[in-house]
N, C-alpha and C positions, 0 to 999 in steps of 0.2 A: 573553466567550466562553471557556469552559474547554475545552481540548483534552487528551484522554487518549490516550497512545500505548501500544499493547499488541499482543501476538501475537493473531492472529485466532482466535476460537472457531469452531465448526463453522458456525454461522449467519452469522458475519462472513465466513468464507471463501466461502460460497455467494454472498454479495453481491459480494465481490471478483471471483469468477469471472464473474458476470453482467456486471459493468462492464468487465472485461477483454475479453469478447466484444463488448459494445456499442461500446466505444471502439476496437476492433480493435488491442489491444495484444499484446505478446509473451506467448503462452500456452504456450510450449514448456516441458515438464517443470516444471509449477508444483506446489508443495507448500506447505501452510500454514506450516510452520516457516521458510520463506524470507521470509515477509511480516511487515510491521508495519502496523497500521491506526491511523489517527487517528480518534477518535470525539468527536463533539460531541453532548451530551445523549443519550448512549448510541446514537447513530446513526453508522454509518460515513461519514466525510466524505472520507477519502483513504486510499490504500494505496501501499505501495512494497515492493520486494524487491531483495535482492542475490543474484546468482548467483556462486557460488564456482567458480573454475577453478584449475588447478595454477599457483600463484604470482600469481594476479590475482583481483580481485573486480570484478564488473560490476554497475552499476545496471541491473537488468533490466527492471523494470516500475514505472511510477509513474503513479498516476491520482488526480485530485481531482474529486469530483463537482461538477457545474455550480454548484449553489447555494453551494458553499464555495470557489469559485475567487476569486482576487484578494484573499485574506485571509492570504497567506503560509503556508498550511498545507502546500503542496508543499515549500517551502523547509524548513519545520520537520520534516516527516517525513523528508526526505532527510538532514538533519543528525542525526536520531535513529536512523537505521538502524545496527545494530552491524556494524562491519567485522571 
């Protein structure tokens, strides 16, 4: 399984927003440039974002779609997020 990490395009971000709502994750002040998506076979498998505050960075939202859970994608996307 090859995982590609990238900034979300418009279609990816629509999927991210859908799953944020479905999973009831932090949806405060979300912007595409905050996110990184993990894609498998060109399908969004996971997403994560960092929220920057004065002097600190918070891991704000992390989601792994059910069919991709328990494959270490969450761990990989967390370590791929730029600080």
